[in-house]
ROPADREN-581945 format. One record per residue: x, y, z of N, C-alpha, C in turn; residue in three letters. Coordinates in steps of 0.02 Angstrom, whole numbers, plus 50000, padded with zeros to 5 digits. Each point is the difference from the previous one (the first is absolute). Layout:
N
XYZXYZXYZALA;...
***
This chain:
405
599745326158402499295003249972500235011649979MET;499425001949983500105004249983500135005450038ARG;500425006649988499805003750063499265007349953ARG;499895004150072498995001049971500315006150021VAL;499825005049957500055007850021499005004550012VAL;500155006650040499505002149972499935004749962VAL;499235001449920500555004149960499385003649991THR;499545001750068499335001350015499495003250040GLY;499875003650008499835002950077499435004449990LEU;499214997850078499295005449990499644997250048GLY;499875006650033499904997750101499545007349976MET;499364997950069499465005049974499754995150111ILE;500055010350026499684998250048499945007750018ASN;499905000450081499705004150037500295008849999SER;500644997449952500705005650006499815003049935LEU;499814997349930500095000449954499634994749948GLY;499875003949942499704994649954500344995749948LEU;500835003350014500384994349966500575002050019GLU;500834996049982500574999150046500245005250020LYS;499855003749935500555004150018499805005750051GLU;499225005850017500005003150037499874993750058SER;499774995550029499824995050039500965000350029ALA;500444998149995500345000450021500505003150039PHE;499985008949938500205007350013499595000050084ALA;499515000849994499455000250040500324994350099ALA;500194993949999500294998850042500615002150011MET;500305003849957500684999950038500015007649992VAL;499355003949992500015004550038499885000450083GLU;499424994749995499744997050091499455001749996GLY;499524999949946499605001750002499384992350025LYS;499345002250026499474993050000499495004449979CYS;499704994149990499544997449937499414999350030GLY;500234997950082499404993650030499265008350041ILE;499484999749993499745004549998499414994850028LYS;499365003850018499244998150034499594997849924GLU;499864993550017499604996549937499505004649977ILE;499674996849930499815007349962499524993749990THR;499944994949969499784995749958499514993650044SER;499755003650063499305000050051500065001150019PHE;499444998450075500155003550049499924996450062ASP;500485002750030500464996250026499735003250107THR;499375000049980499625004950041500304991850076GLU;499824994449976499784993250037500804994750023ASN;500555004849980500594998049997500604998850044HIS;500264998249992500355003250083500845000949968SER;499954999749945500425003049955499915003249938VAL;500175009249998499714999549924500475004349975LYS;500554998749990500375001849955500504996649956ILE;500305000449965500464996549925500375004649965ALA;500574995349973500165001849934499375000649925GLY;499845003749994499374999149949500325001449959GLU;499624998349923500345002649949499465005749976ILE;499955005450003499435004349989499855002149928THR;500475002649965499985002949920500064994249933ASP;499834995150018500474992849913499115001249991PHE;499904999349960499604999249914499974994749972ASP;500304993850034499614992749947499915001149929PRO;499815004349992499714999349926500945005349956SER;500355001650016500534999749990500594995549970THR;499884992750043500134992649949499584994250004VAL;499365001549990499294997549979499675004049980LEU;499384996749954499265005549984499744996950046ASP;499475004349982499274998850055499724993850035ALA;499784996249931499854993150005500514996650023LYS;500634997549980500514997850041499934999050076GLU;500185008849996500245000250076499164999650056ALA;499454999149987499654996750000500284990450038LYS;500044998249962500184992450008500724999250035LYS;500295005050025500724999450050500205002550064ALA;499735000450046500064999650073500655009249980ASP;500115000750086500175006349963500764996750017ARG;500174993750023500935000350010500084998249936PHE;499524996749955500034997749924500375005849975ILE;499545004549978499895006350013501075005450007GLN;499884998050067500635004750030500734996349943LEU;499574992050005500824995949973500165001549937GLY;499574999549961500015003449922500315006250002MET;499835003050062500375008549981500895002050011LYS;500084993150024500914999050047499964995549933ALA;499534995749960500534993649958499965004649929ALA;499405006249953500335002449975500565007149994GLN;499854998950061500985007250005500554997450012GLU;500034993250036500724993449988499905001049938ALA;499584998049963500044996349908500225005449953MET;499785004450004500305007850001500985001049974ASP;500135000550093500595000350039500414995149966ASP;499614993849991500614994149973500025004549928ALA;499635003549953500345001149928500034989849950LYS;499384998050030500034992549944499805001549938ILE;500694999149953500164997949928498964994949989PRO;499985006749926499324998049955500324987349988GLU;500185000150005500644991249956499974996450046ASN;499825002750052499964994050084499944995250005THR;499834993949983499714993850011499724999450069ASP;499235001349997499415001250054499884993250026MET;500124992449987499994993350004500525001450065GLU;500625004949995500324996650040500135005050038ARG;499515007450030499845003150039499404998850059PHE;500144998350058499374999350048499975005450038GLY;499864996150040499525008550065499894993650077VAL;500075003750049499894999150043499565003550050VAL;499394997050032499765008550012499874997050095SER;499925002850040500034998650052499495003150050ALA;499704999150055499565003950041499914996450056SER;499705002250060500004996250059499214998850013GLY;499475005149959499584997150032499395002149918ILE;500525003249955499555000749951499285003249971GLY;499514998449987499595003949996499255002450083GLY;500285001550048499655000250054499595003649986LEU;500105004449990499125006649981499684996849975PRO;499904998849930499484995449976499884991150019ASN;500334997150057499904995650026499265004350062ILE;500165004650046499595005650036499534997849969GLU;500165008349916499405001849973499404992149986LYS;500124995149961499334994850001499844995750033ASN;500584998850088499554995050067499365006850015SER;500095006349969499605004250032499244999649958VAL;500095001649943499794998349959499244993449994ILE;500624994050023499964992650001499074999650073CYS;500495003650056499585001650033499565003350019GLU;499995006749946499005004550025500064997549918SER;500065000349950499554997449927500174994749966LYS;500154992550043499924994849977500594999049931GLY;500544993350023500174997349957499865002649920PRO;499454998649979499975002749916500365007749980ARG;500115004250061500215007249982500594999749990ARG;500644996350009500404998650015500515005049934ILE;500514999549991500115003449917500494995349988SER;499884996949939500254994949972500854999549975PRO;500315008050030500655002750013500354998050044PHE;499404996950056500324999950078500394995249983PHE;499994995449980500594993650008500994999449997ILE;499885005849919500074997749945500725010350054PRO;499325003550033500455005049977500325000750103SER;499994993150014500365000650075500394995249985SER;500104995149957500694995650003500455003850018LEU;500734998150030500355002749998500485000049927VAL;500024991449983500444997149953499615006749920ASN;499485002750025499475004549928500705008649991MET;500134999550059500685003949962500285002449951LEU;500344993050019500394994649957499895001349932GLY;499154999050017499674996249911499875008349972GLY;499885005250038499785006549964500915000949950PHE;500385001450041500635003249999500084995249944VAL;499824994649991500264994749940499695001349917SER;499444999250019499475003149957500285008249948ILE;500005003250065500595010249937500604998550019TYR;500334997050034500595000649989500224993649920GLN;499524994750004500424995749935500214995150013GLY;500134999450062500524994950040499594991349994LEU;500374996649986500024994849933500424994350066LYS;500305001450047500724996550041499524997450048GLY;500104996050062499874999550053499655004250019PRO;499394997950039499665004050061499604999350043ASN;500564999650047499835000250088499685004650032LEU;499584995750068500085007250033500534998250111SER;500125003050010500065001050075499325000550051ALA;499804996350034499635002750043500004996750102VAL;500575007049981500494994250084500115009150060THR;499284999150017500015007850029500205005449966ALA;500625004950069500555002949978500615000549979CYS;500274993649975500454999549977499904996949931ALA;499265000349977499925000249924500314998149950ALA;499955008450012500475005849939500774997049974SER;500435000550073500624994550001500074996349943THR;499464995950074500034990149951499814998049911HIS;499705006249984499915002349919500455002049977ALA;500505004050038500785001049955500494993749997ILE;499874994750048500354994750004499744996549940ASN;499304998950021499714993349953500265002049927GLU;500045007949970500305003949937500674995149991ALA;500345002250036500735001849989500234992449999ALA;499734992550027500054995949987499654995949928LYS;499575002249981499514998749925500575002549943SER;500355005450019500805005049958500304995750003ILE;500174992050088500725001449992500014993149950MET;499314994550029500284995549988499744999449917VAL;499695006249977499815000249913499404997749962GLY;499385002350045499274997749999500065005549969THR;500275005950021499665006549951500675004650010ALA;500065003649949500605006650017499755006850023ASP;499375000749997499605007250017499884997150074LYS;499915004450030499124999850079499945006250001MET;499315000350001499825008350043499434995350057LEU;500525003750053499724999750083499595005350014VAL;499175000150014499535002750023499854999350042VAL;500095004850075499784997850064499335005850017GLY;499544999150035499535003649976499764997850076ALA;499655004950045499225000250053499715007150020GLU;499215000650004499765005550000499474995750049ALA;499794999550049500074995150070499435008650066ALA;500015004149949499935005050061498995000249991ILE;499754993850024499185001149994499974998250044CYS;499174998050045499735001450071500444993150040GLU;500034994049956499884993550028500975001350003VAL;500115003849941501154998050006499935005050084GLY;499735006949975500495003550094499584997350055ILE;499364996049998499664996250038500334994850025GLY;500434997449982500114992050008500755000250011GLY;500575005849950500504998550084499925005950058PHE;499605003749990499605003950066500164993050056ALA;499504997449978499984994550066500484996650000ALA;500254999049987500644995750027500615003850027MET;499575006149998500655007350026500815000249981LYS;499974998449923500435001949986500285007049954ALA;499315003450014500215006949970499775005050047LEU;500515004649988500165006650038499355003550028SER;500025001150033499165005550014499975007450000THR;500795003149996500135008950003499625002049944ARG;499194999050016499755001849944499895007750003ASN;500135002250060500075009549981500735000749986ASP;500504996149976500325005249977500374994549943ASP;499734998949950500354995649942500755001549975PRO;500015006649970500685000549998500784996550043GLN;499674997850076500354996450038499924993450014THR;499424999149971499714994950047500374993449974ALA;500494997649953500594996149983500545002650023SER;500324994550060500625001849999500544992250022ARG;499974998849918500724994850014500554999850036PRO;500184995350055500424999050052500175006150062PHE;499125003750005500265006150058499644997750034ASP;500395002350063499724995250077499105000249999ALA;499795007949988499284998949989499354994749949ASP;500674998049937499334997349958499384993850036ARG;499505001949969499334997350024499684994149959ASP;500284999149935499864996249953500085002549925GLY;499834998249954500275002849914499315000949972PHE;499955004949967499675003649941499794996649946ILE;499284997949971499954998649947499905003249942MET;500534999349952500185005049953499834994449908GLY;499995004049988499874995149889500065002049958GLU;500244998349954500555000249929500204995449991GLY;500485001949959500224993049938500675000849985ALA;500414997849996500684995849962499984998049948GLY;500685002549953500234995249945500644997849982ALA;500074997849980500854997649971500044995949931LEU;500125002349952500474995549945500494998150036VAL;500094993649974500424993850033500504996849899LEU;500494999949996500214998849943500864997550025GLU;500004994549949500824996849974500195004449995ALA;500565001450054500605005449984500304997649942TYR;500184996149973500195000049924499355002649944GLU;499484999450001499545002949982500005007850012ASP;500105000950025499875008750029500385003549979ALA;500714997749991500695001849976500165002049930VAL;499634996749987500094996149926499475004749963ALA;499365001150039499555006149972500085009250026ARG;500645001750023500215002350042499335004850022GLY;499774996050064499525001650043500265004350073ALA;499755004150034500205003350061499964995150040THR;500574997750044500084996750092499815002050037ILE;499434996850003499865004950113500864995850026TYR;499914992449995500134994950055500154996049973GLY;500344994850035500174992849985499474995950070GLU;499454997149982499814995050072500604995150015LEU;500444998350033500584999950001499784992650079ILE;499435000950045499844994750055499444999850004GLY;499794994850033499365001250012499894993750049PHE;499395002150070499934993950027499204997250030GLY;499934997549997499304998650056499874991850028GLU;499575002350063499834997950049499515001750039SER;499704992650032499394999750036500434998950100GLY;499615002050017499965001750102499754993149991ASP;499554997250009499614994050028500125000650076ALA;499655005950003499965000850057499095003450045SER;499985006749966499295001050015499665004849947HIS;499335003049990499764999249938500105008149976ILE;499885003850069500465004649974500285005450036THR;500294996350075500165002650014500854997749991SER;500655006649968500154998349976500935000750039PRO;500464993949942500444998250063500575001449959SER;500884998750060500415005449979500414995449942MET;500084990850036499994995249937499914999649943ASP;499515001150003499874997349921500175003749953GLY;499645010650002500475005249969500844997749978PRO;500094999050072500985000249971500114992249982LEU;499704997549987500134992849962499865001249901ARG;499365005750019500205002049925500415001849974ALA;500175009650032500665002549980500794996250011MET;499814995450045500764996449992500144997949941GLN;499404996149977500064997549932500045002949956MET;499515006849971500325003749950500795003850015ALA;500305002850060500505001450032500704993949976TYR;499584994649989500714995449984499904996249920LYS;499495004449983500044998949928500115005149924MET;499885006050039500325007050012500764998250022ALA;500534995250024500494998050006500305005850028GLY;499634999850048500195005150082500315007650026GLU;499805003949936500525007049989499495006350024PRO;500475003750024499635005150027499545001849973LYS;499785000150057499055003249978499755007150018VAL;500035005549965500065006750015499335000450044ASP;499634999749954499285001350036499314994750001TYR;499775000750053499524994850011499115004050015VAL;499384996149939499515002250015499824997050022ASN;499585004650064499924993150047499134997749986ALA;500024993350046498965001749991500015002150035HIS;500135001750059499545007850050499415001750012GLY;499824995550022499355000749977499735007950071THR;500094998950061500055005450035499384996450079SER;500094991249984499684997850047500514998950045THR;499894997450070500564997250033500454997850018PRO;499774994249967500144994150014500294999549915ALA;499885000149971500594999249917500555006249998ASN;499965003750045500725008649966500284993750064ASP;499684999750066500894995550036500154993849983LYS;499644997849937500054991350001500665001149918ASN;499785004549955500365001549941500785003350045GLU;499905007450018500725001150033500144992550022THR;499984997550050500414994450040500384995949920ALA;499304998849947500554993849926500585003649989ALA;499795008050002500445003149936500724999950050LEU;499764998550031501025001750068500134992349988LYS;499724995050011500234994049978500325001249953GLU;499504999549942500004999349929500735003549988LEU;500435007650040500545003349985500224998750025PHE;499904995850067500814998650050500245005250058GLY;499315003850015500015005250054499585009149968GLY;499775001550046499725008849989500535002049942LYS;500495001150034500785003049957500305000149945GLU;499374993349977500134997949927499525000449961ASN;499365002450005499375000949983500075005949966CYS;499524999349934500275005749963499365004550005PRO;499885005549995499575005149992498954996549994PRO;499775002750017499354994150012499575004049986VAL;499475002749941499285001650007499324998049976SER;499495001550042499394998949971499515004549999SER;499754997049938499475007549963499214998850011ILE;500244996050066499094999349965499855005650089LYS;500485004250032499455004450031499695005849936GLY;500415001149940499625003249953499534999049962GLN;500154993349979499254997949948499424997750026ILE;500244994250073499584994750031500454991349984GLY;499744995050022500154993349978499454997549938HIS;500415001349972499464997449932500154992050002CYS;499954998650022499944990350010500254997349925LEU;499804996749984500034996549952500555004449942GLY;499805006449964500415003749983500715003450045ALA;499895000050040500845001150034500374998249965ALA;500244996049984500454995550002500305002949914GLY;499325000549968500495004549941500035007349991ALA;499605003950019500225006350047500294998850004ILE;500405000350048500904998150046500325000049971GLU;499974994249956500464997949953499955005949948ALA;499895001849985499915007949915500315002950072VAL;499995000750033500055005850066501124997750017THR;500194994649993500695000250001500205000249963CYS;499794999449938500104999849919500415007849979LEU;499395004050006499785004550018500655005850037MET;500014997150045500485002950050500654998149998ALA;500164995349970500744999249994499995002149919MET;499635000749921500115004049970500145006850012ARG;499685005350050500125005150040500445001250044ASP;500064995950055500935001550041499495002250064GLY;499454997850004499465006550068499554993250043VAL;500315001050067499644993350034499385004950032LEU;499444996149973499625001150023499665000750092PRO;499635002850017499944999250074499554998050025PRO;500024998850091499524998550022499495005550019THR;499605001249980499955006950024499324996850086ILE;499915005850056500085000350034500054995550051ASN;500455001050014500594997850039500275003050061TYR;499595000950045500035003850050500534998050071MET;499664994750031500344998350045500354992650004THR;500644997850022500244993349987499954996550045PRO;499714994749948499904991850034500674996750050ASP;500104999750049500704993950024499924993849932GLU;499434995650003500174994949953500145001949923ASN;499645006349981500225003949905500695003850008CYS;500754996150004500365006050012500715000549903ASP;499524999649956500404999349938500055007649993LEU;500055003849935500325003949967499164998649949ASP;499425005850032499524998749943499855003449971TYR;500555005449973500015006949990499415005949987VAL;499855000950071499605003050044499755005749971PRO;499364997649940499545008850020500255005249907ASN;500684998950010500405004849959500344993349925GLU;499985002849936500264995049965500855002950006ALA;500424994549988500614999449953500534999449969ARG;500315001349972500145000749935500464995450014LYS;500284993449990500364992749979500064997649939ALA;500714997449985500364997249965499644990649973ASP;499585002149974499554991550029500004994349945LEU;500414993549998500324994649964499374994850009ASN;499895001950024499764991550041499475000550053ILE;499454996349981499195004550040499784993950025VAL;499585000350069499694993650003499255000750003MET;499434997250001499365000950012499574994850059SER;499885000950028499474995050033499424998749989ASN;499724996250036499064998849991499974996350028SER;499634999150073499654992950014499175000450004PHE;499574996550015499354997149982500054997450065GLY;499134999650019499494994850028500294994549970PHE;499644995050043500454992749985500554997550030GLY;500395004950010500604996550004500465000749900GLY;499905006549973500184997849939500385006249980THR;500834999749984500585005550010500154999149910ASN;500155005449990500325001349940500445007050009GLY;500924996049965500355006749997500265000449928VAL;500085005550000500535001649931500475003450006VAL;500684999949950500755005350005500175003349924ILE;499935006049964500365001849936500435001950025PHE;500525000349933500405004049995500315004149963LYS;500235004550007500185006549946500574996949951LYS;499674998749925500434997349931500175007049971ILE;
***
């Protein structure tokens, strides 16, 4: 099968509107979590999130088209455009061999909420004709393919918080087996709305540390009390190694391993077994190399962080053999279906710059979370192989491993 490399990156989140400023803020240990401004939180138990407050959709869509697209599509379009510009795709590229895999955990939840209210209060005849197409998860791929002229496979992953990582895997498979030469992966999420926050709060999944947003998300810390909702998008251009070399493209890394598994255990409670098997699959596919860094799923929930730590120790044969591990969710929140793409972009930029992004808000050690989490400050390191984990509700897991070449 053909080798697959990454030649373009894009990212938007609460720390920055593009990849360079967002990554620099991560390395500096900044936090993008603050009080929610997009709706009145008076009746909500959770009042904080990783909102993007300065994004203008007109930078990627004209005003008429923007009305047809939910916010997750708008954010995805921004990251996709950046990744395509970054990849510097030649004009003579065969676009029938260039596809897209989009990903989102929920899709257009704000639009679903808005039109449900309209239906209830004003009647079904007042529902927007753009409600359905603007809310569908795969419409992100639809918009992106139209704007970028991508005529190859147009696929979507809707696997909760593992969606973007699975999208990377699916895109790689398309290139490996020869149904495409290049694939754009874009994962996006924008579910910070009343029913989004209220729904996750009802599950007791969110932190309620409203009085201290900047330290609310505490991955692997003993006092962690849940995750913080984030929003954003990540995008990667994948292509066949031979094609990238032939056109002199900048190569961020090669995808040398990926793994997928199911817990078959519980609809929302994570297991250790499922994530471990996904990691083992990716690690074996990569040839069981020395891994220099793991970007953890690290949600700041009691169960995930404990289980992920145990799985990593099992994978690498004990605590003493585990590489440094960090989670950026303390800084940007949990971007759900976009998290895997954003974190893959972060891994590749960390490898490019030789720096480990920190796990911020790590203050009190937990005896069940006893690895090197790169606490609070970034660290210089020679990174040649990096791994990224993503796990989702429904017991769905995805792992990717990249190598510097």
